N, C-alpha and C positions, 0 to 999 in steps of 0.2 A: 406562188403556186400552192403553198400549204394552206393559206387563207381560203383560196378557192376550193381546196379539197375539203375543208371543214364546212364550207357553205354547201358543197355537193352532198355531204353527209346528211344535212337537213333535207335536201331534195329527195334522198333515198326514202326516208320515212314519209315525206310529203306525197310522193307518187304512190306509195303503198296505201296510204290513207285515202287517197282520191280514187285509185283504180282497183285496189284490192290485190294487185300482183305486179310483178315486173321490176319494181324499184331495186330490189336487192341484187338483181343481176348486174347492176352498175357498180357494185361495191368493189370488186376486184380491179376493174379498170381505173377507178378513182384512186385506189391505194397504190397501184403500180405507176400510173402516169402523172398523178398530181401530188401524191405523198412520197413518191420515189422509193417505195418499198419493193423488195424482190417479189416476183410472182409466187414463189413458194410460201414465203411468210404472209403474203397478201391473201392467199387462199385460206391460210390458218386464221388470220384475223377476220376474214369475211365470214367464216363459220360462226364466230362469236357474235359479230355484229348482226348478222342475219338471224341468229338464234334468239338473241335478246329482243330484237325488234319484232320478230314473229311471235314470241311469247307474249309480249304486251298486246299484240293484235288478237291473239287467241283468247286472252282473258276477256277482252271486250265481247267476243263472240260467245264465250262460255256464259257470260252474264245474261245473254239472250237465249240460252239453251240451244246454241247452234254448234255444238261440238259433240261428235259421236265417238266416245272413248272406246267402245267395243270395236268399231271399224278401225280406229287409229291403232289399236293393238294388233289387229290382223295385218294391216298394211305396214305398221311401224316396226314390228319385231324383226323381220328380215332386213329392213332398211337400216335399223339401228346397228345391227350386227355388222352389216356390210360397210357402213360409213366408218365405224370405229376401226375395223380391220384395215380398211383402205388408208386411213390417216396414220395408223400406228405402224403398219408394215409395208404396204404397197408404195405409197408416196416416198418415204425415206429410202426405199430400195431402188428407186429409179436413179440411174447414174447421172451425174452432172453433164457429161458428154455422152450422148446415146449413139450417134452414128454420123459419119460424114459422107454425103451423097453429092458427087460432082462439085466438090468445093463448098457445099452448104453444110454447115455444122449444126446438126440438130441437137440442141441442149435441152436439159430438163425444163429450164425457164421458158424456152420457146414452145416446147411441147404443151406445157400447161396453158399458156396463153392461146395457142392455136385451138386446143380443145375447148377453152372457154369461149373463144370467138364463134366456134361452130355451135355451141350451146346458145349463144346470143342470137344467132341467125335463126335457129330453130324456134326459140322462144318468141322472136319478133313476129313470125308468121302466125303463131297462135294468138297474138295480140291484134294483128292487123285484120285477119279474116274474121268474119262474123260467123260464129258457130252456135248451133243450138243443140245442147246436150240434154237429152231427156231420158231418164230411166224408164223401164217398162212399168207403168203404174199399176198394171193388173196383177203383178206378182207380189207376193209377200217378201219383205226385205230379207228375211233369213234365207229365202230360196233364191234370191237374186244374186247373192254373193258368189262370185266365181273365185274360189279360194286360190287355185293354182295361178290364175292370171294376176290376182292381187299380190300374191307373194313374189311372183316373177317381177312385176312392176316395182314392188317395194325394194327388191334387191337392186334393180337397175337404178332407181333413184338414189339409193345409198351409195352406189359406185360413182354416179355422176357428182353427187354432193361432196363425196370424199375427195375426188380428183380436183374439182375446180372451185369448191367452196361456195357453190350456189345452192339455193333452196330447192329448186326444181318444181316449183308450184305449177308450172305449165304442164308438167308431166303428171303430177299427183291429182290435180282436180279432175281432169277427164277420166282418169282411172277410177277414182272414187264414184263418179257419176255413172259411168258405164258398167263397171264391174261389181259395184256394191249397192247401186240403186239409190244413193243419197241424192236429195235435191241440191240445186246449185248453192244456195246459201249455207246449208249444212256442210256441203263439200268444202267450201271456202274456209269455214271455221275449223273443220277437222284438218284440212291441209295445213293451216297455220300452226296448229298444235304439232303435227307430224314434222313440219319443217323446223320448228323450235327444238324439238327433241333430237332430231337428226343432227342439226347443226351443233348443238351444245355437246352432244355425245362425241361427235367427230372432233370437236375442239379439244376434248379431254385427251384424245390420242396425240395431239400436237404438243401438249404441255411437257411430254417426256423428251421432245426433240429440239425445242426452240426456246430461246430466252424471250419472254413475253414483256412488252412495254405496256404495263397495265394502265399507266396514266394516260397515254395516248389512246389505248383501246377503249377505256371507259368514257373518255371525253368524246370520241368519235361516235360511240354507240349511243351516248346520251343525246347527241344532236339528232341522230337518226330516229330515236324514240320520240323526241320532241316533234319531229316532222310528222309522225303518224297522227299525233293529236291535232296538229294544225290541219292536216289533210282530211281527217275525219270531220272536223268542224266545217270545212269548206265543201265537203262532198255533197251536201244537200243543195248547194248553190251552183255547182258545176256539174255538167253532164259527164259522168265518169267514162262511159263507153266511147264517146268521141275523143276524149283525152287519152284513153287507153290506146286507141288506134294511132293517134299521132305519136304517142310515146313508143309504139311498136316500130314505126318508121325510123325513129331516132335510134332505137336499139339495133335495128338492122344496119343502119349506116355505121354505127360504132363497131359492130361485129365485122363488117367488111373492112373497115379501117384497120382494126387490130390484125386481121388476117394479112392484109397487104403490108402493114408495118413489120410484122414478125417474120413473114416469109421472104419478102423482097428486100427489106432494108435492115435485116438483123445484123 
């Protein structure tokens, strides 16, 4: 199972390189079900893996001048604060046994996996459906930025990232396009930078609470990063949109599986 888990790490980066999003949402399930780590430590490790992988991706976009640092600061400031506070204080404060409802024992591990599965289902719909996000081209970028909406969305992304250890790109990209007026390519590059910053800052909050297996974490992350380079090389030969839709159906199936497993067979 561990060998399969390391192979899956390569697939995380591969899917990111091919489709531009979605791959990192499989990190927690891979760590929990293949590498046999607890959901709590898996969300912590996922932040580091997603952060490093997204950082590599954002550098590639930066070299093409496709990262808006001003927009990243507006969106990222509330998001960074929220994700750090969530990992440092909120997640450790959640009790191991939360409540017992009609014989069902809701634990911290089950809660995190259920929240993650819900996120997977939501993300899958954004990958499956064909959306056309277009900013209002007639307005100047400075006037298009809806600061309140951007900051609220940034706070939400920080909370989601902190709780479940996922990047939240499917939330960030539409927000950047609709609320700040960035075009899609610039939004993707900026999103990767925000995800990298969010994830790595959130991971810093975990260092105070968990013993980190750096050998495993760096090995797993290296495979994921290698996958990005392979995926990027193949992206010109494979239609990313069709692959993304198929991957969305897979993520949906995984989300439903996790919900069923954690609620009915816990």
